[in-house]
C-alpha positions in Angstrom: 4.8 -4.4 -13.1 3.3 -1.5 -15.4 1.9 -4.5 -17.6 1.0 -6.8 -14.7 -0.8 -4.8 -12.5 -4.5 -4.0 -12.8 -6.1 -0.9 -14.1 -7.1 -0.2 -10.4 -3.6 -0.8 -9.2 -2.0 1.3 -11.7 -4.3 3.9 -10.7 -3.6 3.6 -7.2 0.0 4.1 -7.9 -0.6 6.9 -10.3 1.1 4.9 -13.2 0.2 4.0 -17.0 0.9 0.8 -18.4 3.4 2.3 -20.7 7.1 2.4 -20.0 7.7 5.1 -22.6 6.0 7.5 -20.0 9.0 7.1 -17.6 12.5 8.4 -18.2 14.0 5.7 -15.9 12.6 3.2 -18.1 14.8 4.4 -21.0 14.3 1.7 -23.5 10.4 2.1 -23.3 7.8 -0.5 -24.3 10.1 -3.5 -25.3 8.0 -6.6 -26.5 9.8 -10.0 -26.0 7.5 -12.7 -27.8 8.8 -15.2 -25.3 8.0 -13.2 -22.2 4.5 -12.9 -20.7 4.8 -9.5 -18.7 1.6 -10.2 -16.9 2.4 -13.6 -16.0 5.6 -12.6 -14.7 4.3 -9.9 -12.7 1.6 -12.6 -11.0 4.5 -15.0 -10.5 6.7 -12.2 -8.6 3.7 -11.6 -6.4 3.7 -15.4 -5.6 6.9 -15.6 -4.9 6.9 -12.7 -2.6 4.0 -14.4 -0.7 6.1 -17.4 -0.3 8.9 -15.1 1.4 6.0 -14.1 3.7 5.8 -10.7 2.2 2.0 -9.9 3.1 -0.3 -8.4 0.5 0.1 -4.8 2.2 4.1 -5.2 2.0 4.0 -5.8 -1.3 1.6 -2.9 -1.9 4.1 -0.7 -0.2 7.0 -2.1 -2.4 5.0 -1.2 -5.7 4.0 2.0 -4.2 7.6 2.8 -3.5 8.9 1.5 -7.1 6.2 3.6 -8.4 7.6 6.8 -6.4 11.0 6.2 -8.0 9.6 6.1 -11.5 7.9 9.3 -10.8 10.9 10.9 -9.3 12.9 9.9 -12.3 10.6 12.3 -14.3 11.3 15.1 -12.2 13.5 17.7 -13.9 15.3 20.3 -11.9 16.6 23.6 -13.5 19.5 25.9 -12.3 18.3 28.7 -10.6 20.4 31.9 -11.8 19.9 34.0 -9.0 21.5 31.5 -6.3 22.8 27.9 -5.6 19.2 26.6 -5.6 17.3 25.2 -8.7 13.7 25.1 -9.6 11.7 21.8 -10.4 10.2 22.2 -14.0 7.0 20.3 -13.8 5.8 19.8 -10.0 3.2 16.9 -11.0 6.0 14.4 -10.9 7.5 15.2 -7.5 4.0 15.6 -6.2 3.2 11.9 -7.3 6.4 10.7 -6.0 5.9 12.0 -2.7 2.2 10.9 -2.7 3.7 7.3 -3.1 6.6 7.7 -0.5 4.1 9.1 1.8 6.0 12.4 2.4 5.0 16.1 2.2 5.6 17.5 -1.3 6.4 20.9 -0.1 9.1 19.7 2.1 10.4 17.6 -0.5 10.6 20.2 -2.9 12.2 22.6 -0.5 14.9 20.2 0.3 15.3 19.1 -3.2 15.8 22.5 -4.7 18.0 24.3 -2.4 21.6 23.7 -0.8 22.0 22.4 2.7 
């Protein structure tokens, strides 16, 4: 996805084309000479079309996937004063929430406090 999306698509998903920027892609940018990532991404899109996934549904799937990548970069730190925690860098949860279409303030509140 990161290597196959256009610059505009990456921008829309708040992504870069480097796997090294996402914790969930822990192996980082791995180059396999026999695989062409861009072509494989285009093939994936074509297959989704064959399965009657509309362009809009494909876009939603890619945005959700981007949200998961952003959420994976979110780091929580234990709050010494109570049972909750704090979010180390809000940019990642903000990006994830934008991709999921949910309120970042509410997500932060429910992600960092018990019950």
